[in-house]
N, C-alpha and C positions, 0 to 999 in steps of 0.2 A: 612517193617518188615524184608524182606530178606536182604536188604542193611545193616540194623543194626546188624543182625546176622553175616554177612560177616565181618563187621568191628570188632566185638568182636572176631571172630575167628582169624582174622589177628593179633590183639593185643596179643592174647594168643599164637599164633604161634611165634611171635617175642620174647615174654617172655621165651617160652620153648627153643628156639634156644640159647638165651643168657645163660640160666641156663645149657643147655647141654654143650656149649663151656666151661663155667666156671668149670663144674664138670670134664670134660675130661682133661682140663688143670691141675687141681689139681691132678688128678690121674696120669697123665704123670710125673708131678714133683715128686710125691711120688715114682713112679717106677724108675726114674732116680736117685733120692737121695738114695734109698735103694738098687739099682741094683737088683731088684726083677725079677727073670727069671721064676717064677712059673706061672704067668698069661700068657696064650698063646696069640699070636698076633691075631689069628683067632677069639678067644673069644672076644678080645678087640674090633675089628672092627665090630663084630656083636652086641656087647653091646651098641655101640654109637647110632645107629638108634632106637633100642628098648627103650633106655633111653629117646630119644626125644618123641617117641610115648607115652610113659607112662606119661611124664610130660605134654604133650598136653592134654591127656585124663583127667588127674587130674585137670588141670586148666579150661578146657572148658566144659567137660561133667560131671565129678564127682560132682561138687557143686550142680548142678540141681538134680541129682539122690539122693544125700544125703538129700537135702532140702525137696524133695517130700516125702522121707521116714520118716525123723525126724520131720519136721514141717508140720504135717498132720492136717492143720486147714484152716479155711476160714475167713479171715479178710475182711469184707465188708467195703470198704473205700470210703469216700465221700470227694470230693475236693471242696474247697471254694476259689474263686478268679476269675480272668479273664481267658477267653479261651486261650489267648496268654501265660499266665503263665502256664496253664495246659499243653500246647504243649511242653514247655521247659522241663517238667518233664516226657515226654513220654517214653524215653529210660529207665529211672530209674524204672518207674512203670512196664514196660514190664519185666525187670529183676527180680523185686520183686514178680511178679506174680507166679514165680516158687516156692516160699515158701508160697503161699496161700494168697497173698495180691490181692484182687479183687476190681477193680475200679468200683463202682456202678454208679456214676454219678458226676455231677458238680453243684454247686450252684453259681450263679452269677447274676449281674444286667442286663446283655445283653438280649435283646428280641429274643433269638434263642432257637431252640429245641435240637440242639446237636452241638458239636464242629467239626472242620474239621477232627479231628482224630476219630470221631464217638462216643465220650463220650456224653451220654444224659444229657441235662440240666434239673434238677429236680425242680428248683424253684429259689427264691431269698433268701437272708439271713433271711428275715422275716418268711420264711417257714421252718426254720431249724428243729424245734421240730417235725413237721409233717413228714418231709422227713426221719428223723432218725427213727421214730416209724414205718412208713410204709415199710421201706426197711431193717430194722434190722441192722442199721449201728453200727459197733464196733470201727471204727477208722475214724478220721477226719484229713485232711491235709490242713492247711491254707497256701495258695500259696505265700503269701508275708508277710513281717514283719509288725505286726499291728502297727498302729499309734495311738492306744489307743482311737479310736473313740467309741461312745456308742455301735455301732453294734458289734465291736470286744469284748468289755466287755460282751456283750450278748452271743457271741459264747463260750467264756470261762466259763461263768456261766452255760450254758446248758450242756456243756461237763462234768463239775464237778457234776451237779445234776444227770445226766443219766449214769455216769461212763464210758464215752466215752474217748478213748485215743486220745489226741490232739497233732499233730506234726505241727511245723511252719517252713516253708522254709525261711532261712535267705537270704534276698536279699539286705543286707546293701551295698555290693559292687556296685550294680546297683544304689541304691539311692544316695550313696556318690560319685559315679563315680570314685572310687578308690578301689584298692585291700585292704582287711582288714585281720587281723589275730586275733585269739582268744587265750588267755592264762590265766592261773590262778597263783596268787601270794599271798601266806600267807592267803588263804581262800577267797580272792576276785577274781572275774572274770573280765577281762578287754578285750577291743577291741582296737587293734592298727592298724596303717595304713600299716605296713610292718613287715615281718619276720626280726628279728635282733638277730642272734645267739650269737653275742658278748655282748648282754645284760645279758647273763648267766655268773655269777661270775666265775664258773669253767672254762668256755671257755676262759674268759679273763685271768685267771691265767695261763693256758697252753700257750696262745699266748705270754704273757709277759715273761714266762720262756724261750721260744724259742728265743725271742728278746735278753734277757740278756745272754743266752748261746752263742750266735753268736757275739753280739756287744762287750762284755767285752774283749774276746781275740783279736778282731780286734783293739780295741783302745789301749790295753796294748802292743801288739806285732807288728802289721802291721803299724798302724798309725804313730808312731814316726819315723820309717825308711822312709816311704813315704814322711812325712812332710819335712825331711831334703833334700831328693832328689828333691822334687818339689821346695823347696826354692832355691836350687842351680840353677835349670833350670831357674827359674824366674829371678834370678840375672843376668843370661847370656842373656836372650832373652826379658824379659819384667819386669824390676824392679817395685816393688810395693808391696802391702799387700799380704800375703800368702793366705788369705781366701777371698772368695767372699761371702758376707753376704746378704741374702734377708729376707724380712719380709713376712711371710705366715700366712694363717688362718688354724688352725688345728681342732681337735675334739671339738665340741660344740662351734665353732667359736673362740676358744682361739688363740690369736696372739702369734707367736714365731719367733725366728730368726733361719733360716736354714743356715748351713755352708757347703761350697764347696771349694775345692782347686781352686784358680782363674786360669782360662784358657784364659781369654780375656785381652787385654791391658786395663789398668785402666782408660784411658781417652776416651775409646770408648764403654765400656760396657753399654748396654741399657737393663734394667731389663725386660721390657715388651715385647721386641722383641725376638722371638724364634731363637736360633742359628741354622744355616744350614751348610751343608757340604761346605767346602772352604769359610767359613765366614771370611771376612777380619778383623774382630775384634779379632779373635783367633790367638795367637802367635803359631809358627810352632809346637813345642813339645806339646803345649796345645791341638792340634788336636789329638795326640796320647793319651793324658790323658783322653780326652772325649771318644775316640773310645774304650779304655779299661775300661772305667767307673771308673778310678782311682780318678777323680775329685769328685766322690760321697762318698769317704771313710769318710770324716769328718762328714757326716750325721749320722754315727754310734754314735757320741757324742749326737746328738739329740735323738737317740733311748735310750741311757742310761738315759738321762734327763727325758724321758717319753713324749717328744713332738711328737715323731714319732714312728712308728713300722717298722720292716724290710720289711714286706709285707703289703700293704694297698693302698688306692687311691692316686693319684698324688696330692702333696701338692698344695693348691690353692693360687694363687697370690691375693693380696688385690685388691678390686674394680673390680674383674672379676666374681662376683657372677652371673651376668645376663647371662654369657656365658654357665652356667651349667643348667639354666632353672629349670625344675621340679626335676632334679637330685641333686640339691644343698643340699637339706635336707638330702639325703642319704649320701652324702660325709661327712657331719659333724657329723654323728653318730659313726664313727670309726676314729682311728688315721691315718693320712696320712703315706705312706710308701716310703721306698727307691726304692722298686720295687713293681710290682703288675700287675693286669690284663691289665691295660692301657699300661704299659711299655713293657711287653713281648708279649702280644697277640694283641695289637692294632697297630701293624706295617704293613707296606705294603700299600695297597690301601683302608684301612678302613677309613670311614668318621668320623668326630668329634662326630656325634650322635652315631655311632656304638661303639666308644671308651667309651662314657658315659654309654652306655648300658652294656658294659663289667664290668665297675666298679659297676654298680647297681647289676649285677649278683653276683659279689664277696661279696658285703655287705649282700645280702639276703641269700646266700648259703655258707657262710663261714664254713670251717672246717679245722682242723689241716692238713688233707691230701691235701686240696687245697693249703694251704700255702706251704707245702713241695714240691708239684708239681711246684708251681711258683718259688720257690727257685732253684730247679734243672734246670728249663728252663732258669732262669736268669744266672746260672753258665755256661750253654752251650753257651748262647749269649755272655757273657763276654770272655770266653775262645777262641771263634772263632772271637773275635774282632769286634762285631757288636754293640758296645755301642751306647747310645742315642746321637742324634744331635738335 
């Protein structure tokens, strides 16, 4: 119990600190912007610690005080399920006890008198009606998702007849051995395997708007000039086609051709082999094109066509699905990108698995702000000449 309270206090302490720093930061910005000299610095430095104390009190102590005053009731709660499932709910039950939820006991099939947490076992599912009447139960919590066996139908029937509130703990993630998400669409409720923010049409509209706002000027203004310069360089050092074209798999496994300025000699380019620093296949100025990421500019045409996005997962080479393992499904739910978490955050000593996890994080937590952050980080990398190899 003490450990749990300490953990809760530590969590609220961190939250209060973050809110204090955010509030003080906004106040400082306001004072600087308005050049306000009315607020004394002594008041300001005394205000900060008291703000933290007030926030910590409101987060950790105030909810319990208000709960006891407002929710002055006694919900006698009966748990139904295994002792192991009951122990998983221990912290939640303790917190809810502050608003009057009192755990009376557990019903299970195990031949024990009480759980390791001290919750008394009052009988088996066949004793349900007797236990409810003898203990004045007002609420039942079913500790796992019912598999629609006859005993579960019986529990639902008894709760309906006696007016007992029934709650069911969803353990689909445990049963499926995979995270799940719940959402509603046009009056129907669905369960999915993952959060997909870009399934929201409004989010897709904003992302596409950013793509077009950046790609169109690049193709109309920057691309023609660079295409002429790269063509001249190639004529001098490595005659051959202007573009290097690869076949990649995109969103929903759609096949498309990705375009880059060719930086390798045409008779030595190996599509499946990743280029490295001082790669003998790259002609001299081609190294600078790669270092400054100029070779990526034609991909903005792929963005205009809708094959790619400016920010997204790394485009997948064909026949490399096995390398992505369980992450492959995530990769194909969004459009691949010119830049992304893999390209700007997966540098240095990160492993292949860690890079895949970065992309999984991006897909599950997409936001406009995350895209803008990655674009700014990409610009810094390009300006300082640390392009991909």
